[in-house]
C-alpha positions as CSV (number, residue, x, y, z in Angstrom):
1,M,0.2,-0.4,0.1
2,L,3.2,2.5,0.6
3,R,4.2,2.0,-2.7
4,L,1.4,2.3,-4.2
5,A,0.5,5.5,-2.6
6,T,4.1,6.8,-4.0
7,A,3.3,6.0,-6.6
8,L,0.4,8.2,-7.1
9,S,2.1,10.6,-5.5
10,V,5.1,11.0,-7.8
11,L,2.8,10.5,-10.4
12,G,0.2,13.5,-9.5
13,L,-2.5,12.0,-8.5
14,A,-2.1,10.9,-5.0
15,T,-4.8,14.2,-5.3
16,I,-6.8,11.2,-6.4
17,P,-8.8,9.5,-3.7
18,I,-8.9,6.6,-3.9
19,P,-11.7,5.1,-1.6
20,S,-10.3,0.9,-1.8
21,L,-8.4,-1.0,-4.6
22,G,-11.2,-2.6,-5.4
23,G,-14.7,-2.5,-6.6
24,S,-16.3,-0.4,-9.5
25,G,-17.2,2.8,-11.0
26,L,-16.4,6.1,-12.7
27,R,-12.4,8.3,-12.8
28,G,-11.8,10.4,-15.6
29,V,-11.8,14.4,-16.2
30,V,-14.5,17.1,-17.4
31,V,-14.1,19.9,-19.2
32,R,-15.8,22.9,-20.2
33,A,-17.0,23.7,-23.6
34,P,-16.6,26.2,-25.6
35,T,-14.4,28.9,-23.4
36,A,-15.9,31.8,-25.3
37,P,-17.3,32.5,-28.2
38,A,-15.3,32.5,-30.9
39,C,-12.4,29.9,-30.8
40,V,-8.9,30.9,-32.4
41,K,-6.0,28.6,-32.7
42,S,-4.0,29.6,-31.0
43,A,-6.0,30.2,-28.3
44,L,-8.1,27.0,-25.6
45,C,-11.9,26.7,-26.2
46,S,-12.3,24.8,-23.1
47,A,-11.1,24.3,-19.7
48,P,-11.5,22.2,-17.0
49,A,-14.8,22.1,-14.9
50,K,-13.2,23.3,-11.3
51,N,-14.8,21.7,-8.4
52,T,-18.0,20.6,-9.9
53,T,-20.7,18.1,-8.7
54,L,-21.9,15.1,-10.4
55,V,-24.9,13.5,-9.8
56,F,-25.4,10.2,-11.3
57,T,-28.8,8.1,-10.9
58,N,-29.2,4.4,-11.6
59,R,-33.2,3.7,-10.7
60,S,-34.0,4.8,-7.1
61,R,-29.9,4.8,-6.5
62,V,-28.4,8.3,-7.0
63,V,-24.2,9.1,-6.1
64,R,-23.1,12.2,-6.1
65,T,-19.2,13.6,-6.1
66,Q,-17.1,16.4,-6.9
67,T,-14.6,17.2,-9.8
68,D,-11.5,18.5,-7.7
69,A,-9.5,22.5,-9.3
70,K,-7.9,19.5,-12.9
71,G,-11.6,19.0,-13.4
72,R,-10.9,15.1,-12.3
73,Y,-13.6,12.8,-10.8
74,R,-13.3,9.9,-8.7
75,V,-16.6,7.9,-7.9
76,G,-17.2,4.1,-6.7
77,L,-20.3,3.2,-8.7
78,A,-21.7,0.0,-8.2
79,P,-21.2,-2.3,-12.2
80,G,-24.5,-1.3,-14.9
81,W,-26.1,1.4,-16.8
82,W,-26.6,5.3,-14.6
83,R,-27.3,8.6,-15.9
84,V,-25.0,11.3,-14.6
85,R,-25.9,15.3,-14.5
86,T,-24.3,18.3,-13.2
87,A,-25.7,19.6,-10.4
88,R,-27.0,22.7,-11.4
89,A,-28.4,23.7,-15.6
90,G,-26.8,25.0,-17.1
91,V,-26.9,26.9,-20.1
92,G,-25.9,24.4,-22.9
93,S,-26.9,21.3,-23.5
94,G,-25.5,19.8,-20.8
95,I,-23.1,16.5,-20.1
96,H,-22.2,14.7,-22.3
97,P,-22.3,11.4,-22.2
98,Q,-25.1,11.2,-20.7
99,R,-25.9,7.6,-19.6
100,V,-22.5,5.8,-19.1
101,Q,-21.5,1.9,-18.3
102,V,-19.7,1.8,-15.0
103,A,-18.3,-2.4,-15.5
104,A,-18.0,-5.1,-13.0
105,A,-14.4,-4.4,-10.3
106,R,-12.7,-2.0,-12.1
107,F,-12.1,1.7,-12.5
108,R,-13.6,2.8,-16.4
109,L,-12.2,5.4,-16.8
110,V,-15.2,8.1,-18.6
111,D,-14.2,11.6,-20.1
112,F,-17.2,14.0,-20.2
113,S,-17.8,17.7,-21.3
114,I,-19.7,20.5,-20.6
115,D,-21.7,22.7,-23.3
116,T,-21.8,25.9,-22.1
117,G,-23.7,26.9,-24.4
118,I,-22.0,30.4,-25.9
119,R,-22.0,30.6,-29.3
């Protein structure tokens, strides 16, 4: 366990909470885009969705998690299909993808994009 913590620290991943070494769920990055009405090649048109609350629902279960300052998240979820949304409604078309599948016994990498509605 100490070696895992050391390795994560070296990789800069120690800030991502790891509830257990087993289980299932999702991990990844959430970005918001576009960040400006007109995107140009010399400027980024997306940014991390900092401190954003994600809400996952599966039948009657609701699980919330929050992204960190770099838009990263990790959440333990039971295997199966889950719907996802942000806690606050936005102007754009919402978060994509809106449905995700959680595999058994692993944390699947799924990145999300939030449409800001800027056009």
